[in-house]
C-alpha positions in Angstrom: 113.9 143.5 92.0 111.5 145.1 94.4 113.1 145.1 98.0 116.8 144.8 96.5 119.5 146.4 98.2 119.9 149.8 96.7 123.5 149.4 94.9 122.2 146.0 93.6 119.0 147.3 92.0 121.0 150.4 90.7 123.9 148.0 88.9 121.3 146.2 87.4 119.3 149.3 85.9 122.3 150.9 84.8 123.4 148.0 82.9 120.0 147.3 81.2 120.4 149.1 78.4 123.7 146.6 77.6 121.4 143.9 78.5 118.6 145.0 75.5 121.7 145.2 73.2 123.1 141.8 73.9 119.5 140.3 74.2 118.4 142.1 70.4 122.1 140.8 69.0 121.3 137.4 70.5 117.7 137.5 69.0 118.7 138.8 65.5 121.7 136.2 65.0 119.5 133.3 66.1 116.7 134.4 64.0 118.9 135.1 60.9 120.7 131.5 61.5 117.5 129.9 61.9 116.2 131.3 58.3 119.4 130.4 56.7 118.9 126.8 57.6 115.2 127.1 57.2 115.8 128.3 53.5 118.4 125.7 53.2 116.4 122.5 53.9 112.6 123.5 53.0 111.8 123.0 49.4 109.8 125.7 47.7 111.8 128.7 49.5 115.2 129.5 48.1 118.0 133.1 49.0 120.3 133.9 46.7 122.7 135.9 49.1 123.0 135.8 53.4 122.1 139.6 53.0 118.8 138.6 52.1 118.4 136.8 55.1 119.4 139.5 57.8 117.0 142.0 55.6 114.1 139.1 56.2 114.8 139.2 59.6 114.6 142.6 60.2 111.5 142.2 58.3 109.8 139.9 60.5 110.8 142.1 63.3 108.9 145.2 61.3 105.8 142.8 60.5 105.7 141.6 64.0 105.7 145.4 65.4 103.1 146.7 62.9 100.6 143.9 63.5 100.9 143.9 67.3 98.2 146.6 68.4 95.9 145.3 65.4 95.7 141.8 66.8 95.1 143.0 70.2 92.4 145.5 69.4 90.9 142.2 67.0 91.4 139.8 70.3 89.9 141.8 72.9 86.6 141.0 70.4 87.1 137.3 69.8 88.6 136.7 73.0 91.6 133.9 73.6 90.5 131.5 70.6 90.2 134.5 68.5 93.8 135.3 69.8 95.1 131.7 69.0 93.5 131.6 65.0 94.5 135.1 64.2 97.9 134.9 66.0 98.8 131.8 64.2 97.3 133.2 60.8 99.9 136.4 61.5 102.9 134.8 62.4 102.8 132.7 59.0 101.6 136.1 57.1 104.5 137.4 58.8 107.1 135.1 58.1 105.5 134.9 54.4 105.4 138.4 53.7 109.3 139.0 54.7 110.3 135.8 52.6 108.3 137.6 49.8 109.3 141.4 49.3 112.7 140.7 50.3 115.0 140.9 47.1 116.9 137.4 46.4 114.4 135.5 48.3 111.4 133.1 47.0 108.9 131.5 48.2 106.4 129.2 46.4 103.7 128.2 49.3 102.2 128.9 52.4 103.3 124.9 53.3 106.8 126.1 53.0 106.4 128.9 55.0 104.8 126.8 57.8 108.0 124.5 57.4 110.3 127.4 57.5 108.9 128.6 60.7 109.2 124.9 62.4 112.7 124.7 61.6 113.7 128.2 62.4 112.4 127.4 65.7 114.3 124.2 66.2 117.4 126.1 65.7 116.6 129.2 67.3 116.0 126.8 70.5 119.1 125.1 70.1 121.2 128.1 69.7 119.8 129.6 72.8 120.7 126.9 74.7 124.0 126.4 73.5 124.4 130.4 73.9 123.4 129.3 77.5 120.3 131.6 77.5 117.1 131.1 79.5 115.3 128.6 77.6 111.7 130.4 77.9 113.2 134.3 78.0 112.3 134.9 74.7 108.6 134.6 75.7 109.0 138.0 77.7 112.1 139.1 76.0 110.4 141.7 73.7 108.3 142.4 76.7 110.6 143.3 79.0 112.6 145.6 76.7 109.6 147.8 75.7 108.9 148.3 79.3 112.8 149.2 79.9 112.9 151.7 77.2 109.6 153.2 79.1 111.0 153.5 82.3 114.4 155.2 80.9 112.6 158.0 79.3 109.6 158.3 82.2 106.3 157.1 81.3 104.4 158.9 83.8 104.9 156.8 86.6 107.1 158.6 88.7 109.9 157.4 86.9 113.2 158.9 86.1 115.0 159.2 82.6 117.9 157.1 84.0 115.3 154.5 85.3 115.4 155.4 88.9 112.6 154.6 91.5 112.6 157.3 94.0 110.8 156.2 97.2 107.5 156.3 97.0 107.5 156.8 93.3 105.7 153.8 92.2 102.6 153.0 93.8 103.2 149.3 95.3 102.6 145.7 94.4 102.7 142.1 95.1 103.5 138.9 92.5 102.7 135.7 94.4 104.3 132.5 92.4 103.2 129.2 93.9 105.5 126.4 92.9 103.2 123.6 92.9 104.3 120.5 95.0 107.6 121.8 96.1 108.4 121.2 99.8 110.1 123.3 102.2 113.1 119.9 102.0 113.1 119.8 98.3 113.7 123.5 98.3 116.7 123.1 100.6 117.9 120.3 98.4 117.7 122.4 95.3 119.8 125.1 97.0 122.6 122.9 97.9 122.5 121.6 94.5 122.3 125.1 92.7 119.4 124.3 90.7 117.5 127.4 91.9 120.3 130.5 91.8 117.3 133.0 91.9 116.0 132.3 94.8 119.5 131.6 96.6 120.5 135.2 95.4 117.9 136.5 97.1 118.4 134.7 100.3 122.1 135.2 100.5 121.5 139.4 99.0 119.3 139.7 102.6 116.1 140.4 100.3 114.0 137.7 101.2 113.6 135.1 104.1 112.9 131.5 103.6 110.0 129.8 106.7 108.0 126.3 106.3 104.7 126.9 106.8 102.4 123.5 107.3 100.2 122.3 104.9 97.1 120.9 107.0 95.2 117.7 106.0 93.9 117.3 103.2 97.2 118.2 102.3 95.7 118.8 99.0 96.2 121.4 96.0 92.5 122.4 95.9 92.3 122.8 99.4 95.7 125.0 100.3 94.4 127.0 96.8 91.0 127.8 98.5 92.9 128.3 102.0 95.6 130.7 100.0 93.0 132.7 97.6 90.0 132.8 99.8 90.7 131.5 103.4 88.6 129.0 103.0 90.2 125.5 103.3 87.3 124.1 105.2 85.7 123.8 102.5 87.7 121.4 100.8 88.0 117.9 102.1 89.9 116.3 99.4 90.7 116.3 95.4 87.4 114.6 95.0 84.6 113.8 97.6 81.0 112.5 97.5 78.5 115.2 97.8 75.1 113.9 99.7 73.1 116.6 98.8 74.0 116.2 95.1 74.3 113.1 95.1 77.6 112.7 93.1 81.1 113.1 93.0 82.5 116.5 93.2 86.0 116.8 91.6 87.7 119.9 91.5 89.7 119.9 88.5 86.6 119.8 86.2 85.5 123.4 85.6 81.8 123.5 86.8 82.8 121.6 90.1 85.2 124.1 90.3 82.9 126.9 90.2 80.5 125.4 91.9 83.0 124.7 95.0 84.3 129.0 94.6 80.7 129.7 94.9 80.1 128.0 98.1 83.3 129.1 99.5 83.8 132.9 98.2 82.9 136.1 100.3 84.2 138.9 97.7 87.1 139.5 99.5 89.6 136.9 98.1 92.9 137.4 98.3 93.2 139.0 94.9 89.7 141.3 95.0 89.9 144.9 93.9 91.8 144.1 90.6 93.9 141.3 90.8 94.9 138.8 87.9 95.0 134.9 88.8 96.9 132.9 86.5 96.6 129.0 86.1 94.8 128.2 89.3 92.2 126.3 90.8 90.2 129.0 91.8 90.0 133.0 91.2 90.6 134.5 94.6 88.0 137.1 93.6 90.3 138.2 90.9 89.1 140.8 88.4 91.4 139.3 85.6 91.9 135.7 85.3 93.4 133.6 82.7 94.1 129.5 82.9 91.3 129.3 86.0 89.4 126.3 86.5 86.7 128.0 88.5 85.7 130.2 85.7 86.9 128.3 82.5 83.2 127.2 81.6 81.5 130.8 82.0 84.8 132.8 81.1 86.7 130.8 78.6 90.9 131.2 79.1 90.7 134.4 80.2 90.7 138.5 78.1 92.4 137.7 74.8 94.6 140.7 74.5 97.0 138.4 77.4 97.4 135.8 75.0 98.7 137.5 71.9 102.1 138.5 72.7 102.2 134.4 72.8 100.2 133.2 69.9 100.8 136.0 67.5 105.2 136.8 67.8 106.8 135.1 65.1 108.4 131.6 66.4 107.1 132.1 69.8 104.8 129.5 69.6 106.8 127.5 67.2 109.7 127.2 70.0 107.6 126.3 72.4 106.0 123.6 70.4 109.3 122.5 69.1 110.7 122.5 72.8 107.2 120.1 73.8 108.3 117.7 71.7 111.9 117.7 73.0 110.4 117.5 76.5 108.5 114.4 75.4 111.4 113.0 74.1 113.5 113.7 77.5 110.2 111.9 79.3 110.6 108.9 77.5 114.6 108.3 78.3 113.4 109.1 81.6 111.5 106.8 82.3 113.4 103.7 80.5 116.2 104.8 82.3 114.2 103.9 85.5 113.1 100.5 84.0 116.7 99.7 82.8 118.3 100.6 86.0 115.4 99.0 88.4 114.4 102.2 90.5 112.5 100.9 93.1 109.7 102.0 93.7 108.5 103.3 90.5 105.4 103.6 88.6 104.6 103.6 85.2 105.2 106.5 83.4 103.3 106.0 79.6 100.1 107.3 78.3 98.9 110.6 78.4 101.2 111.7 81.4 103.7 112.1 78.6 101.8 114.9 76.8 100.7 116.1 80.1 103.8 116.3 81.5 105.3 118.1 78.3 102.6 120.6 77.7 102.5 121.6 81.3 106.5 121.8 81.9 107.1 123.9 78.3 104.3 125.0 76.4 101.6 125.6 79.7 104.9 127.4 81.3 106.2 130.2 78.8 102.4 130.6 78.4 101.7 131.7 82.3 105.3 133.8 82.1 103.7 135.7 79.0 100.5 136.2 80.9 102.1 136.9 84.1 104.8 139.7 82.7 101.4 141.2 80.8 100.2 141.9 83.8 103.1 142.8 85.5 103.4 145.5 82.8 100.1 146.6 83.3 100.2 147.4 86.7 97.7 144.9 88.2 97.9 145.6 92.1 98.7 141.5 93.0 99.0 138.8 90.8 98.8 135.1 91.5 100.5 132.4 89.5 100.5 128.6 89.6 103.4 126.8 88.7 102.8 122.8 88.2 105.7 121.8 86.6 107.5 120.0 89.5 104.6 118.4 90.7 103.5 116.8 87.7 106.8 114.9 87.3 107.3 114.6 91.0 104.3 112.2 90.9 105.5 109.7 88.7 109.1 109.9 89.3 109.4 110.7 92.8 109.9 114.0 94.8 113.7 113.8 95.3 114.5 111.9 91.8 117.1 113.5 89.6 114.3 115.0 86.8 112.0 116.2 89.5 114.3 118.3 90.8 115.9 119.6 87.6 112.3 120.5 87.3 112.7 123.3 89.6 115.9 125.1 87.3 113.0 126.2 84.7 111.0 127.2 87.5 114.0 129.2 88.9 114.2 130.9 85.4 110.7 131.8 85.5 111.7 133.7 88.6 114.5 135.3 87.0 112.5 136.7 84.0 109.3 137.8 86.3 111.8 139.0 88.5 113.1 141.6 85.5 109.7 142.4 84.3 108.8 143.6 87.9 112.2 145.7 88.0 110.3 148.2 85.1 106.8 147.7 86.0 104.7 150.8 86.3 104.3 149.3 89.9 107.4 148.4 92.9 106.5 145.3 93.0 107.7 142.6 96.1 107.5 139.1 95.1 106.4 136.0 97.4 107.3 132.5 96.5 105.3 129.7 98.1 104.3 126.2 97.6 101.1 124.4 98.8 102.0 121.3 100.1 105.2 119.1 99.9 105.2 115.2 98.3 106.2 112.1 99.9 107.9 109.0 98.6 106.9 105.9 98.4 105.4 102.6 97.2 101.8 102.5 96.2 99.0 100.8 98.0 98.2 98.4 94.9 102.3 97.4 95.1 102.3 96.7 98.6 98.8 95.2 98.6 98.5 93.6 95.3 95.5 95.4 95.4 93.9 98.4 94.6 91.7 99.9 97.5 89.1 99.3 95.7 89.4 95.8 95.8 90.1 95.5 99.3 87.0 97.5 100.8 84.8 95.3 98.4 86.5 92.3 99.8 85.6 92.9 103.2 82.5 94.1 102.7 81.8 90.8 101.2 83.0 88.9 104.3 80.0 87.3 106.2 82.0 87.6 109.7 84.9 89.2 111.0 86.7 85.6 111.3 88.6 86.1 107.4 90.7 89.1 108.6 91.7 87.7 112.5 95.0 86.1 111.1 95.8 89.6 109.9 95.6 91.8 112.5 95.1 89.7 115.5 92.1 90.0 117.6 91.2 93.5 115.8 87.6 94.1 118.1 89.5 93.5 121.3 91.7 96.8 121.8 88.5 98.6 120.6 86.2 97.4 122.7 88.6 97.5 125.5 89.3 101.1 125.1 86.0 101.9 125.0 84.8 100.1 127.8 87.5 101.3 130.2 87.6 104.7 129.3 84.3 105.6 127.8 81.6 103.8 129.4 79.4 103.8 131.9 80.3 102.4 135.2 79.4 98.5 135.4 78.4 98.8 131.7 80.4 97.1 128.6 80.8 99.0 125.4 80.9 96.9 122.7 80.9 97.2 119.1 81.4 94.9 116.0 79.9 91.6 115.1 79.1 91.1 119.2 77.1 94.7 119.5 73.3 94.6 120.2 71.7 91.7 120.9 70.5 88.4 119.5 67.7 90.0 117.2 70.0 92.7 116.3 72.6 90.4 115.4 70.0 88.3 113.2 69.0 91.1 111.2 72.5 92.2 110.7 73.5 88.7 109.4 70.4 88.7 107.4 71.1 91.7 106.0 75.0 91.1 105.0 74.2 87.6 102.9 71.7 89.7 101.2 74.1 92.1 99.8 77.2 90.6 100.3 77.6 89.1 97.1 77.7 92.3 95.0 78.1 95.2 97.0 77.8 98.5 94.6 80.9 100.1 94.7 82.4 103.4 93.0 85.8 104.8 92.9 87.3 108.1 91.3 83.8 108.7 89.8 84.2 106.2 86.8 80.6 105.2 87.1 77.6 107.4 86.3 76.2 109.3 88.8 72.5 108.1 90.4 69.7 109.8 88.1 66.5 110.6 89.6 65.0 107.7 91.3 68.3 105.9 90.8 70.1 103.6 92.9 73.0 105.2 95.0 75.8 102.8 95.3 76.6 101.1 99.0 80.2 102.5 98.9 82.1 104.8 96.8 86.0 104.7 97.4 88.2 107.7 96.3 92.2 107.8 96.5 93.4 111.2 97.4 97.3 110.7 97.7 97.8 109.0 101.0 94.4 109.9 102.2 91.3 107.2 101.4 88.0 108.4 101.9 85.1 106.3 102.2 81.3 107.2 101.8 78.3 105.4 102.2 75.9 107.4 100.4 72.8 104.8 101.1 72.7 106.1 104.7 71.3 109.5 105.2 73.8 110.3 107.6 77.1 109.4 107.9 76.9 105.9 109.7 78.9 105.2 113.2 81.4 102.8 114.1 78.5 100.5 115.4 76.5 100.9 112.4 79.1 99.6 110.4 80.0 96.9 113.2 76.4 95.4 112.4 76.5 95.8 109.0 80.1 95.4 107.3 82.1 93.9 110.5 85.0 92.7 108.8 85.5 96.2 107.2 86.9 98.4 110.2 88.9 96.4 111.3 90.0 94.8 107.8 91.1 97.9 106.4 93.2 99.0 110.2 94.8 95.3 109.8 96.5 95.8 106.6 100.7 96.6 106.1 99.9 99.7 104.0 97.1 101.4 106.2 98.5 103.2 109.3 94.7 104.3 110.9 91.3 104.9 109.9 89.7 107.2 111.5 85.8 106.5 112.0 83.0 108.5 114.1 82.0 106.4 117.3 78.0 107.1 118.1 78.9 107.7 121.6 82.3 108.8 121.9 83.3 110.9 118.9 86.1 110.2 116.8 88.5 107.5 117.1 91.7 106.2 115.2 91.8 102.8 114.6 95.3 100.3 114.0 96.1 97.3 113.2 97.1 96.9 117.5 95.8 99.8 118.8 93.0 102.5 119.3 93.3 105.9 120.0 90.3 108.6 121.1 91.0 111.6 119.2 88.4 113.8 120.7 89.2 112.8 124.4 91.2 115.3 126.8 94.7 113.6 127.2 96.1 110.4 125.6 93.7 107.8 125.9 95.2 104.5 123.8 94.5 100.9 124.6 97.5 99.0 122.5 99.8 100.5 120.4 99.1 104.2 119.5 98.5 104.7 115.8 99.2 108.3 115.5 103.1 107.0 116.9 104.8 106.8 113.6 103.2 110.4 112.5 103.9 113.9 112.6 102.6 115.9 116.6 100.2 117.8 114.4 98.5 114.3 113.3 95.8 114.8 116.1 94.8 117.9 115.2 94.6 117.4 111.6 92.8 114.0 111.9 90.1 115.6 113.8 89.9 118.9 111.8 89.6 116.6 108.7 87.6 114.5 110.0 84.8 117.4 110.9 84.7 119.0 107.7 81.6 118.9 105.5 81.7 115.9 102.8 84.7 114.3 104.3 84.8 110.6 104.0 82.5 108.7 106.6 86.1 106.7 106.9 89.3 108.5 106.5 92.2 106.3 105.7 96.2 107.3 106.1 98.5 105.3 104.8 101.5 104.1 106.9 104.1 105.4 107.1 108.2 104.1 107.2 110.9 104.7 108.7 112.4 107.1 106.1 108.8 108.4 105.6 107.9 106.6 102.7 104.3 106.5 102.6 101.9 104.8 100.3 99.4 106.6 98.0 96.2 105.2 97.4 96.6 106.2 94.0 98.8 104.9 90.9 101.4 108.0 92.4 105.3 107.4 93.5 105.3 110.9 95.2 102.1 111.8 96.8 100.4 114.1 98.9 97.0 114.5 100.5 97.0 112.7 103.8 100.1 113.0 106.4 103.1 111.3 107.0 106.8 112.0 105.6 107.7 115.9 104.2 104.4 116.5 102.4 103.1 118.7 104.8 106.0 120.3 105.3 105.7 123.6 102.6 107.4 126.8 102.5 107.0 130.5 101.8 109.7 132.8 100.4 108.7 136.6 101.7 110.8 140.1 101.5 112.9 140.0 104.4 111.5 143.3 106.0 107.9 141.4 106.2 107.4 139.4 109.4 105.6 136.8 109.9 103.3 137.6 112.8 104.5 134.9 115.7 100.2 135.0 117.0 99.6 133.4 113.8 102.0 130.7 114.1 101.7 127.3 115.9 104.2 125.0 117.3 104.8 121.8 114.8 107.2 119.5 116.1 109.5 121.7 118.2 109.3 125.0 115.2 106.7 127.2 115.5 105.3 127.8 112.3 102.1 128.9 110.5 99.3 126.2 110.2 96.9 125.8 107.4 96.7 127.8 104.9 94.5 129.7 106.1 96.5 131.3 108.2 99.0 132.2 105.3 96.5 133.7 103.6 95.5 135.9 106.3 99.4 136.8 106.6 99.5 137.6 103.0 96.5 139.9 103.6 98.2 141.8 106.8 101.2 142.4 104.6 99.3 143.6 101.5 97.3 146.5 104.2 101.0 147.2 105.5 102.2 147.2 102.3 99.5 150.0 101.2 98.3 147.9 98.3 94.7 146.9 99.9 92.8 149.3 101.9 
């Protein structure tokens, strides 16, 4: 790959012609065998001699070659949807034509041809598995062979006939591969288990170094990608949030909302500006070309049509991907049952749409994105960024270090090996950076620990007439808080009191009247399940959202975020009641006069006061050293929750997601904030951009990683 030692790179290029011959031979044999099985088991198709099957195989290859350019031209006009429809038609037409024109082979109907396609795909997938070949190498095999042929004979890009790359002959380029949710600790385990041989080889050969970086709260994909691609992580407070200006929830995995967010955060100079390509990301990074990008989905569709032709129109490629997708469904059903039978704990249900979602993301989407990235590399796009979500999706439901989650890294490492082969023969000298956006932490869910959801907990506490109902669970909830405020923040001779005893008798009377009026049925919304308020409609009293082990609560009826003093009068049981729950580690709330406070079950800490201002037990003690800075930042982000909840952290780093996830991220605690950055060894991380984290210096925040990537692009000459 680019950056490899000269002798290793020369050796791989010298063997490239033999590798091409081997791949062609494997493809021809598996296709011929697959067609033979298909003809044997499908009614309506017959063959007289084995030679007829071999000729059919060659005819299929010739038909694919002849149709490729016309289909690409058509896709330029019809877009990605047109590429899908015409590609499927072309697959059937090529196989049908080959079966019809070869002597000794007869076919009666297009339905027979379709079944032959499916059976052949199954046999070819099984054959490649038995051979030990990469299960998705076929996706880019033809593209790699064509690029190698161009490289060997010279194609005007400065390469010699032998495929050598004289110094400076090819312009530089950068490929960034995001392995979604893979923490630095998980990567270390995968290396020890032999699951990521490609990345391990890069490190051992000295071409790359791997370092951790700190994913700040909120440790979510939208926030991290806003930072990595745009340097604007501060624009996103969670995966979803209440926007007071819009009067509704903003959810980043909805195309319209993602587009709205990108409009707010982009300055036109993102990581991919200047002709880059984004594949399967949340935001575009100001790329010139984008495929499967959420923020551009509604306006730009799936992306330029020609990029999809290699996947949708190649005979057996899509059929094999669909076949292996079905096999992934079966694998998930078996693995989920295995957890139940062996009573693996903690665990969550793994049924419903997740079964299909895992299969699509781990096979069909991975193969499609691999094809799109390879096509962008062969085109010579200067910077290419792709997000591979396989591991993250499984880890949410199985657990971040469970066998099925770690095995997903094998498939991702195979993708890196394939893209390495493409990069060797691309018109640019691509360097490769592999990174993650965050990690994950294991733990039983909040609902499993508490017996009810965060929404139900909030609803119950809002309905409490006073604080007495929660005192038995958490001692004197307001005592440490009032002691802290009085002793450290109050003026001389003045007591500072919040909660049900705050204010004069008339204020308490008005608060009690309001509570009696509304306590019976507080209007509560969670996760956007209720429709947003229409023009002139009522907004809910409270909105509750879970983002991993970060919980966020808003009070939309208040024009401004209410303070602790306000909440103490309106719903006195709410803050101390939440802090007293065993699954909650702390609640971050604003004090009217004294800034942000972290309220725990047995102590309170002032977050914006110099020094360690703590009353009782420090609620930040179980968390990493960055907790204070991260929580202050998160609590001051635009549109952030009026209350921030972080789950309790166990001795083994277990957290409790406020969603139905056994592996989660979003807040702080456990290994979820330790992401990784695998970069070329010659590209040094700027120590001036690093900060200490628990005794180790590293890049802190996705924005810092973005600026480091931009610096590298400029130093390499990729970006002016």
